[in-house]
N, C-alpha and C positions, 0 to 999 in steps of 0.2 A: 062828640065823636065816641064811638063804641070801643070795646076792648079789642076788636079785631084789627083796629088800626095799628096796634103795637105788635102783631104777630111777625115771627122771623120770616125772611124771604125764603123761597124754596131752594134746596141744594141741587144744583144742576148735575152732580155726579150720581145721584140716586135716581133709580127708575123703578117705581112700584115696589119699594122695599128692598131692592138689591143694589149693592154698591159695585163699583168697577172692579175691585180686587176679587170679589166673589165671582163675577163673570169671567175673570181671567183664569181663576182656578178651575172653574167649570169647563172652560174652553180647553185647557191643558188636559183635563181628565178625558174629555171627549176625544181629543187628538191622540192621546195615548192609546185609545182603543181602536184607532184607525190603523190600516195596514202601514201607513207611513210612520206612525208613532211606534208601532211594534217593531218595525225595521230599525228605527233609531235605537231603541232599547237593546235590540239584538246586537247592533254594531257596537254599542257601548260595552256590552258584556264581553264581546270578542276582544275588544281592546284591553279590557281589564284582565282577561284571561292571558293575553299575550304578555302584558306587563308582569303578571304573576309568574308566568313560565320563565321569562328572562331573569326575574329575581331568584327563582329556584335554581336556574342554571348557574347564576353567579355564586350562590351559596355553595352549590356542589363543587364548583371550581375552586373556591376558597378552601373548602374542606379537603379536597384532594391535594392542594398545595400544602396545607398544614400537615397532612399525613406524610407527604413526600419529604418535606424539609425537616420535620420535627419528630414525628412518631416513628418513621422507619429507622433513622439513626439510633433512636433510643432502643428500638427493638434489636438492632444489630449489636449495640453495646451490651444489652442484656443477654443476648445469645452468646456473645464472646465471653462474658463474665461467667455464664453458666458452664460453658465448655471448659474454661480455665479452672473453675472449681472442681469439675469432674476430673480433669487431669491431675490437679494437685491432690485431690482426695485419693485417686488411684495410686499416685506416686507415694503418698504418705502410707497408704495401706501396704504397698509392696515393701517399703523400707521397714515398716513395723513388723510385718509378718515373715519376711524372707531375709532381707539384708542384715538387719540388726541382730537377730538371733545367731545367724551364722558368724557374723563378725565378732560378737561377744564370745562365742564358743572358741573360735580360733585364737582370739586375743588371750583368753584364759589359758589355753594350752601353751601358747608361746611364752606368756609370763611365767608359767610354772617351769617350763624348760629353761627360761632365762635365769630364774632363781637358782635352779640346780647348777647351771653352768657357772654363774658367778660364784657360788659357794665353792665349787671345785677349783675354779681358777684362783680364788682368794687363798685357798689352802695351798695350791701349788706355788703361788707367788710368795707366800710367807715362808715356805720351806726353802724356796730358791734364795730368798734374801738372807736366810740363816745359814746358807751353805750346805743344807742337808740334801742327801740324795733324793731324787724324785722316785715316787713309787713305781714299781713295775708290775704289770698285771700278771696274775698267776696263770697257770696252765689252763688252756681253753679246751673244751671237748671238741671244738671244731678243728679239723685238719687245716692249719694255717697255710701250709705249703700248697695243698690242692686248691684252696680258695684263691691264693695269690695267682696260681697258674691259670685258673679259670678267668679271673678278672683281667689278666694280661692278654688273654686271647680276644676279649671283647673290647679292650680299652681303645684301640683305634676306631672301632665302630662307634663307641660312645663319644669319642672326641669329634668325629665327623657329624654325628646326629645332633648333639646338644650344644657344642661350642659355637658352631656356625662355620660358614665358608671361610677359606683362607683369605680372600679379598676383604671380607667383612672384618675379620680379626685384625688384619694389617691396618685397616682404616681406623679401627678403635684405638690401636696402640700408637698412632701418630702423636697423640697428646703427650706421650712420655719422652719423645725425642729431645725437645729443648732442654729438659732437665738432665738427660743422660749424656748428651754430647760433651759437656765439659768434665765428665766424671769417669772417663775411660781409665783402665779397662773395666768392662761391664760383665757381670756374671748373671745369666738368666736361668733361674732355678725352675725346673719343670717346664722346659722350653717347648715341649710338644713337637709340632711340625716345624718350628723355627721361624714363625712369622716376625717376631720382634728382632731376632738375630738378622734376618734379611734386611729389615729396615735400618738397623744399625750399620750393617755392612755397606748399604747404599749410601749412608751418610758419612762413611769413612771412620766409624767408631770401632775400636777394637773390642770384641765381645766373644764370650764363650758360653755355651749352653750346657746344662746338666739335665739329663733325662733318664728316668728309670725304666721306661718301656723300650725294649730292644728294637722293635719294629719302627717306632717313631724316631729313635736315635739313629738308626741306619738310614731312614729316609732323609733326615736332616743332613747326615754326612754326605749323601749323594749330591746334595746341593752345594757342597764345598764348605759347609759350616763346621766350625770347631765344636765338637760335642764330647762331653765326658759322660759315659754311660755308667749308671749305678744309682743306688739309693741317695737321696739328696743329703741326708745327714752324713753318710759316709764320704760322699764327695767333698763336702765342706771340711770334714776332719782332715782330709789329705792335702788341703790347700794351705799355703803359707799365711801367716798372720799379716794383716795390713797389706794385702796384695791386690785388692780390688777397690776401685773408686766408687762403684755402685753395684747394687744387687737388686734384681727384680724377681718378683714371685707373683705371677699372674694366674689366678685361680689354682693355687697350690695349697695354701694353708688350710682350706676347708677339708682337704684330704688327709690331714694329720690329726692324731690324737692330741689332747692338751699337753701331755708329757713330751711327745715328739716335737710339737710346735715350740715349747719352751727351750728344748735343746737346740733346735734349728736356729732360733733367734739368737741364742747365745753364741753359736758358731758363726752366724752372719756378722755379728758385732766384732768378733775376733778377726775375721777375714777382711773387713772393711778398713780402709785407711781412716785416719782422723779427718772428720768432716765428711766422711763417705755417706752416700745416700742409699736408702732402702725404699723401694716402691712396691707395695703389696696391693693386689686387687682381688676382691672376693665377692660372692653373691651377697645381696643385701637382704637379710632376714626381716628387716623392718617392713618390707613389702610383704603383706600376707600371701599374696599370690606366689611370691618366690619362696618364702620361708615355709609355707604350709603345703606347697604343691611342686613347683618346678624344681626346687632344690633336690628333691628326692628322686628325680628321674635318673640321676647318676648314682648307681649303687656303691661307688667308691667314695662318695662323700661320707664323712664321719658324723658331723652334726653342724647345724648352722652356727656360723661364727659372727657374732654381732660386732660392729665396728668399735663399740665401747670396750668389749672384751679384748679385742686385738690391741687397741691402744693401751689398755692396762698392762697387757703382757709385754708390749714394746717398752713401756716405761720401766717395768720390772727388769727387763733385759739390759737396761742402760741406754736406751735411745731417747732422743729428744724429738717430739712430734712437731712436724711443720704444718701440715694441713690435711684435711679430709674432703673428698669430693664424692657426690652421688652421680652415678653414670648410667647411661643407656635407659632412658624412659621407654615405657611401652608405647606402641603406636596409638594415635588418638582414637582410631576406630575401635580399639579394644577397651576404651574407658567408659564409665557410666555417663559422662558428660556428652552432649551433642552440640552441633553447630547451629541447629535451627532455632532453639529458644522459643518454647511454646507460649510465652507470656507477653509477646510484643503487642498484641491487640488489646490487652487488658488495661482499662483506664481506672478501675476502681482502686483507690489507694490501699485498702485493706487487703484485697486479693493480690495486688502487686507486691506488697510487703511480705505476704505469706509465700508467694512464689520465689522471691529473692532469698528468703530463709531456707526454702527447700533446695535452691540452687547451691547455696553455701554448704548445706549439709551434704549434698551430693558431691561437691568438690572435695570436702574433707574425707568422705568415704573413699574417693578416688586416691587421695594421698595415702590412706591406710592400706587399701586393697591393691592398688596398682602403682605403688611408689617405684622409683628408679630400680632397675634390676641389679645393679652392682654398686660397689663403693671402692674407692682407692684411698690409701693412706700413704703419705710421704713422711719419712722419719730419717734423722741423721745421727751418725755417731759423733758424740761431742769431741771437740779438739782436746 
């Protein structure tokens, strides 16, 4: 047998050098060039484009949602913080450039005036404790008689303009009734139009008024009130010792010189019964708006009388101090503080802390500039 007897049998998948896979690829290539193949590829491309468009739309929707839920709140908080910073910076600038310099200047002036007042009162108190006569001012180039007459003509107008309406004054004096009822008879020094005397009469309390202005005294008499007309010190000197259970002086002492005030306090103590009560109300100079401005509207005021100064003179005159109260605050719409509070939307802790410090500083300035307008002191004559 020859070598051909061992040759491999022919492969049925091959045809003249081409296998079946090659024919399949060739057929696909040819089909791809036909209109049907091209249409299929075009359909596949359109489907891919649609899927890509859907994916882009989904991404855009997610981005919009991220912006709406996260970026916009952050932007709002940032804008609020920026606005708060501008407000705080503006307030700090105003306080630094306007309020602080004016407050410091007024405070310096008041402190200087207070030092002079305390020095004078200390000297008068020392002489009073020694039993020495108080100094009397020398002759003045001003015609005191003509000045007194001129002030007497305008005093009713001043009282009407600056003291307030009669209903307002009566409402303010209601606070004194509970202390005065058990202390009759009461003497009201500088009674003016008689508002307190009317309240005491309605409460069934025996009371007398002393008034130096003839027009006011006559107007009070027409109301049926018991009035003694004349200078307060002279009226007190004419009264019997220990004849009154209480004495009131509402916005009177600031019209007296220190020497006259010391003499009046001494006479009040003599006129009061043992355990008798003195109530004095005066403007509050610790409020810069009062001490540096409103106080001087009345030209008959002598000088601001600090509560500490009055209490010192009361002790020197032999009184025992019961209490002191601050009265009649300014209306809220006249204060530096407001009700809106511009830091409510601030979430940044540092900005919020700074805003709170500015608010505290503003409140402290309100206390100094717009403190209560008046103060009252209760004092008793020891048994």
